[in-house]
C-alpha positions as CSV (number, residue, x, y, z in Angstrom):
1,M,0.1,-0.1,0.0
2,V,1.3,3.3,-1.0
3,H,1.3,6.0,1.9
4,S,3.0,9.2,2.8
5,D,5.6,7.7,5.1
6,L,6.8,5.2,2.5
7,V,10.5,5.2,1.3
8,I,10.8,3.4,-2.0
9,I,14.1,2.1,-3.6
10,D,13.2,1.3,-7.1
11,A,15.7,-1.6,-8.3
12,G,13.8,-2.4,-11.3
13,I,15.3,-1.8,-14.8
14,N,13.1,-1.6,-17.9
15,E,14.1,-0.4,-21.2
16,T,11.4,1.3,-23.1
17,S,11.0,3.5,-26.1
18,N,11.3,6.5,-23.7
19,G,14.6,5.2,-22.3
20,I,15.2,3.4,-19.1
21,T,12.6,3.3,-16.2
22,G,12.0,1.5,-13.0
23,D,9.3,-0.5,-11.8
24,V,7.6,2.2,-9.7
25,A,5.0,4.4,-11.5
26,P,6.2,7.9,-11.8
27,E,3.1,9.4,-10.4
28,V,3.9,7.4,-7.0
29,S,6.7,10.0,-6.3
30,N,4.1,12.5,-5.3
31,M,2.5,10.2,-2.7
32,V,5.5,9.0,-0.9
33,K,8.0,10.3,1.6
34,A,11.0,9.4,-0.6
35,I,11.8,7.6,-3.8
36,R,15.1,6.3,-5.3
37,P,14.5,6.7,-9.0
38,V,16.0,4.7,-12.1
39,P,18.4,5.4,-13.5
40,G,20.3,6.6,-10.4
41,G,19.0,4.3,-7.7
42,V,21.0,1.2,-6.6
43,G,23.3,0.8,-9.8
44,T,26.2,2.4,-8.2
45,L,26.0,0.3,-5.1
46,T,25.6,-2.8,-7.1
47,T,28.7,-2.1,-9.1
48,V,30.7,-1.6,-5.6
49,I,29.5,-4.8,-4.4
50,L,30.3,-6.7,-7.5
51,F,33.9,-5.3,-7.4
52,E,34.3,-5.9,-3.7
53,N,33.2,-9.4,-4.5
54,L,35.7,-9.6,-7.4
55,I,38.5,-8.7,-5.0
56,K,37.4,-11.3,-2.3
57,A,37.5,-14.0,-5.2
58,M,41.0,-12.8,-6.3
59,E,42.3,-13.0,-2.8
60,L,41.1,-16.7,-2.7
61,Q,42.8,-17.5,-6.0
62,I,45.9,-15.9,-4.8
63,N,46.2,-17.9,-1.8
64,L,45.7,-21.1,-4.2
65,G,47.4,-20.0,-7.3
66,G,51.0,-19.5,-6.7
67,D,53.4,-16.9,-8.2
68,R,51.6,-16.4,-11.4
69,M,48.6,-15.2,-9.9
70,K,50.5,-13.1,-7.5
71,A,52.3,-11.2,-10.2
72,F,48.7,-10.7,-12.0
73,D,47.3,-9.3,-8.8
74,Q,49.7,-6.6,-8.0
75,T,48.5,-4.6,-11.0
76,F,45.0,-5.7,-11.1
77,R,44.1,-5.2,-7.4
78,S,45.4,-1.7,-7.5
79,F,43.2,-0.9,-10.3
80,L,40.1,-2.5,-8.9
81,E,40.6,-0.9,-5.5
82,E,40.9,2.6,-7.1
83,Q,37.5,1.8,-9.0
84,V,35.8,0.6,-5.8
85,Q,36.9,3.9,-4.0
86,A,35.8,6.1,-6.8
87,L,32.4,4.2,-6.9
88,R,31.9,4.6,-3.1
89,R,32.6,8.4,-3.5
90,Q,30.1,8.4,-6.2
91,A,27.6,6.7,-4.1
92,A,28.0,9.0,-1.4
93,E,27.3,11.9,-3.5
94,V,23.8,10.6,-4.5
């Protein structure tokens, strides 16, 4: 039920002839306390979480993968950590 104290985080993504939209009807935004629209909703957070999980997976592989994986890791880990930090800053601004 939609009411004035409701906070909506729209995580749906639908591509239409008018562009990308969410699952929540636009007119609902006038009836609720707050709404996080699409685009601009949870996409940045999803990207940050994916990067964090990728780093965790690489850590597991490094512990099992020997010297070749360690050499690859030095460059790639720095790049990924920079991307995660940039995405966190971007998410904080939203």
